[in-house]
N, CA, C and O of each residue as an XYZ file, in Angstrom:
276
protein
N    -117.714     -5.245   -143.463
C    -116.844     -5.826   -144.468
C    -115.874     -6.789   -143.774
O    -115.321     -6.474   -142.719
N    -115.678     -7.944   -144.368
C    -114.762     -8.900   -143.739
C    -113.329     -8.654   -144.202
O    -113.083     -7.872   -145.121
N    -112.388     -9.336   -143.549
C    -110.978     -9.084   -143.803
C    -110.278    -10.156   -144.598
O    -109.096    -10.412   -144.370
N    -110.976    -10.798   -145.535
C    -110.372    -11.881   -146.302
C    -109.643    -11.405   -147.552
O    -108.877    -12.168   -148.141
N    -109.864    -10.164   -147.969
C    -109.216     -9.657   -149.180
C    -108.226     -8.551   -148.827
O    -108.562     -7.582   -148.147
N    -107.002     -8.722   -149.307
C    -105.912     -7.794   -148.990
C    -106.187     -6.382   -149.502
O    -105.787     -5.403   -148.872
N    -106.874     -6.274   -150.653
C    -107.124     -4.960   -151.256
C    -107.988     -4.061   -150.381
O    -107.967     -2.841   -150.542
N    -108.755     -4.650   -149.450
C    -109.631     -3.872   -148.580
C    -108.925     -3.337   -147.338
O    -109.495     -2.529   -146.605
N    -107.697     -3.776   -147.095
C    -107.003     -3.452   -145.852
C    -105.771     -2.610   -146.153
O    -104.922     -2.991   -146.959
N    -105.690     -1.466   -145.494
C    -104.560     -0.559   -145.692
C    -104.096     -0.051   -144.330
O    -104.900      0.033   -143.402
N    -102.821      0.287   -144.195
C    -102.356      0.878   -142.939
C    -103.180      2.119   -142.593
O    -103.484      2.939   -143.459
N    -103.533      2.239   -141.321
C    -104.283      3.399   -140.863
C    -105.765      3.165   -140.662
O    -106.438      4.001   -140.058
N    -106.301      2.042   -141.154
C    -107.728      1.789   -140.944
C    -107.944      1.038   -139.632
O    -107.046      0.357   -139.137
N    -109.150      1.171   -139.078
C    -109.498      0.489   -137.839
C    -110.125     -0.863   -138.168
O    -111.023     -0.961   -139.004
N    -109.633     -1.901   -137.494
C    -110.113     -3.264   -137.747
C    -110.334     -4.000   -136.431
O    -109.877     -3.575   -135.370
N    -111.048     -5.115   -136.535
C    -111.176     -6.047   -135.415
C    -110.456     -7.317   -135.823
O    -110.774     -7.915   -136.851
N    -109.476     -7.736   -135.011
C    -108.701     -8.938   -135.325
C    -108.926     -9.990   -134.252
O    -109.360     -9.687   -133.141
N    -108.623    -11.234   -134.607
C    -108.590    -12.301   -133.610
C    -107.122    -12.672   -133.426
O    -106.437    -13.032   -134.384
N    -106.650    -12.581   -132.186
C    -105.270    -12.925   -131.855
C    -105.118    -14.438   -131.844
O    -106.107    -15.157   -131.694
N    -103.898    -14.930   -132.001
C    -103.620    -16.372   -132.027
C    -104.192    -17.058   -130.777
O    -104.829    -18.106   -130.882
N    -103.966    -16.470   -129.608
C    -104.420    -17.100   -128.373
C    -105.942    -17.032   -128.203
O    -106.497    -17.725   -127.350
N    -106.625    -16.200   -129.009
C    -108.076    -16.060   -128.910
C    -108.822    -16.802   -130.015
O    -110.037    -16.655   -130.144
N    -108.105    -17.602   -130.820
C    -108.767    -18.269   -131.941
C    -109.860    -19.230   -131.490
O    -110.885    -19.351   -132.161
N    -109.664    -19.906   -130.379
C    -110.681    -20.845   -129.897
C    -111.952    -20.126   -129.449
O    -113.058    -20.599   -129.711
N    -111.798    -18.991   -128.778
C    -112.959    -18.257   -128.266
C    -113.542    -17.305   -129.299
O    -114.729    -16.982   -129.247
N    -112.713    -16.853   -130.239
C    -113.176    -15.904   -131.246
C    -113.229    -14.473   -130.734
O    -113.836    -13.615   -131.375
N    -112.610    -14.201   -129.601
C    -112.594    -12.854   -129.016
C    -111.893    -11.893   -129.968
O    -110.802    -12.178   -130.463
N    -112.526    -10.757   -130.219
C    -111.979     -9.772   -131.149
C    -111.246     -8.663   -130.405
O    -111.630     -8.277   -129.301
N    -110.193     -8.164   -131.023
C    -109.402     -7.059   -130.500
C    -109.409     -5.960   -131.554
O    -109.083     -6.208   -132.715
N    -109.782     -4.738   -131.153
C    -109.824     -3.617   -132.093
C    -108.505     -2.861   -132.088
O    -107.826     -2.773   -131.065
N    -108.154     -2.318   -133.247
C    -106.938     -1.530   -133.340
C    -106.759     -0.942   -134.726
O    -107.582     -1.152   -135.618
N    -105.677     -0.206   -134.893
C    -105.336      0.448   -136.158
C    -104.227     -0.348   -136.836
O    -103.230     -0.694   -136.202
N    -104.398     -0.638   -138.127
C    -103.422     -1.425   -138.882
C    -102.130     -0.637   -139.062
O    -102.146      0.521   -139.478
N    -101.003     -1.289   -138.739
C     -99.679     -0.714   -138.999
C     -99.057     -1.377   -140.223
O     -98.601     -0.690   -141.137
N     -99.035     -2.734   -140.245
C     -98.411     -3.491   -141.342
C     -99.318     -4.632   -141.770
O    -100.027     -5.211   -140.947
N     -99.297     -4.957   -143.061
C     -99.947     -6.154   -143.573
C     -98.899     -7.247   -143.649
O     -97.844     -7.048   -144.250
N     -99.171     -8.398   -143.052
C     -98.193     -9.481   -142.992
C     -98.478    -10.597   -143.998
O     -97.566    -11.337   -144.365
N     -99.731    -10.730   -144.450
C    -100.075    -11.738   -145.451
C     -99.755    -11.185   -146.829
O    -100.182    -10.084   -147.179
N     -99.000    -11.954   -147.614
C     -98.599    -11.503   -148.950
C     -99.632    -11.846   -150.025
O     -99.726    -11.145   -151.033
N    -100.413    -12.921   -149.821
C    -101.382    -13.318   -150.844
C    -102.562    -12.345   -150.870
O    -102.812    -11.638   -149.894
N    -103.278    -12.313   -151.979
C    -104.385    -11.366   -152.159
C    -105.615    -11.720   -151.315
O    -106.386    -10.839   -150.934
N    -105.792    -13.011   -151.027
C    -106.916    -13.431   -150.181
C    -106.439    -14.493   -149.208
O    -105.436    -15.167   -149.445
N    -107.174    -14.635   -148.102
C    -106.900    -15.696   -147.141
C    -108.225    -16.061   -146.485
O    -108.937    -15.176   -146.009
N    -108.574    -17.358   -146.449
C    -109.890    -17.764   -145.932
C    -110.128    -17.443   -144.456
O    -111.278    -17.341   -144.029
N    -109.058    -17.283   -143.670
C    -109.216    -16.983   -142.240
C    -108.978    -15.512   -141.929
O    -109.028    -15.110   -140.767
N    -108.721    -14.709   -142.952
C    -108.475    -13.285   -142.762
C    -107.017    -12.940   -143.001
O    -106.124    -13.756   -142.773
N    -106.792    -11.726   -143.460
C    -105.433    -11.236   -143.719
C    -104.744    -10.974   -142.384
O    -105.329    -10.359   -141.493
N    -103.512    -11.433   -142.244
C    -102.765    -11.225   -141.003
C    -102.146     -9.833   -141.014
O    -101.509     -9.430   -141.987
N    -102.346     -9.097   -139.904
C    -101.829     -7.738   -139.790
C    -101.155     -7.524   -138.438
O    -101.381     -8.275   -137.489
N    -100.328     -6.488   -138.368
C     -99.769     -6.005   -137.101
C    -100.439     -4.682   -136.806
O    -100.492     -3.803   -137.666
N    -100.952     -4.533   -135.593
C    -101.576     -3.282   -135.187
C    -100.508     -2.300   -134.711
O     -99.355     -2.678   -134.500
N    -100.902     -1.037   -134.544
C     -99.956     -0.008   -134.101
C     -99.405     -0.306   -132.709
O     -98.316      0.155   -132.365
N    -100.146     -1.071   -131.904
C     -99.653     -1.411   -130.556
C     -98.805     -2.685   -130.547
O     -98.374     -3.136   -129.486
N     -98.562     -3.273   -131.742
C     -97.680     -4.429   -131.854
C     -98.367     -5.777   -131.857
O     -97.720     -6.793   -132.112
N     -99.660     -5.815   -131.582
C    -100.369     -7.097   -131.581
C    -100.552     -7.592   -133.021
O    -100.732     -6.801   -133.947
N    -100.501     -8.924   -133.188
C    -100.620     -9.541   -134.507
C    -101.810    -10.487   -134.508
O    -101.994    -11.272   -133.577
N    -102.615    -10.406   -135.560
C    -103.759    -11.308   -135.679
C    -104.368    -11.212   -137.064
O    -103.894    -10.467   -137.922
N    -105.434    -11.985   -137.264
C    -106.114    -12.012   -138.555
C    -107.355    -11.128   -138.520
O    -108.127    -11.159   -137.563
N    -107.534    -10.338   -139.582
C    -108.657     -9.398   -139.650
C    -109.959    -10.163   -139.831
O    -110.106    -10.949   -140.767
N    -110.902     -9.925   -138.927
C    -112.231    -10.521   -139.034
C    -113.256     -9.500   -139.496
O    -114.279     -9.857   -140.081
N    -112.975     -8.212   -139.231
C    -113.936     -7.171   -139.574
C    -113.202     -5.853   -139.787
O    -112.278     -5.510   -139.049
N    -113.634     -5.122   -140.812
C    -113.103     -3.781   -141.049
C    -114.105     -2.800   -140.456
O    -115.266     -2.764   -140.863
N    -113.651     -2.006   -139.493
C    -114.545     -1.107   -138.767
C    -114.673      0.227   -139.477
O    -115.786      0.684   -139.736
N    -113.552      0.858   -139.796
C    -113.607      2.121   -140.535
C    -112.567      2.092   -141.633
O    -111.418      1.706   -141.413
N    -112.982      2.503   -142.813
C    -112.105      2.494   -143.976
C    -111.619      3.910   -144.214
O    -112.427      4.839   -144.238
N    -110.331      4.099   -144.389
C    -109.759      5.432   -144.590
C    -110.249      6.062   -145.900
O    -110.188      7.283   -146.046
N    -110.731      5.260   -146.852
C    -111.241      5.783   -148.124
C    -112.561      6.520   -147.960
O    -112.936      7.315   -148.822
N    -113.274      6.266   -146.860
C    -114.608      6.848   -146.680
C    -114.550      8.267   -146.127
O    -115.595      8.862   -145.864
N    -113.362      8.820   -145.946
C    -113.244     10.175   -145.393
C    -113.345     11.218   -146.462
O    -113.265     12.411   -146.170
């Protein structure tokens, strides 16, 4: 599942994000969502989030959804 829709992303789920400095290479960083930073319902480049370790980036992939438990 991609990270372009805000409704699919909730604090506590595992995602793969692309950090600002990795946008050219597309390198993904995995982590757990702490905060959603994008206010709009959709974003073509992915919803911006803050991970629990403090890194900020746009969600490219949702790895595990907390609803599936």
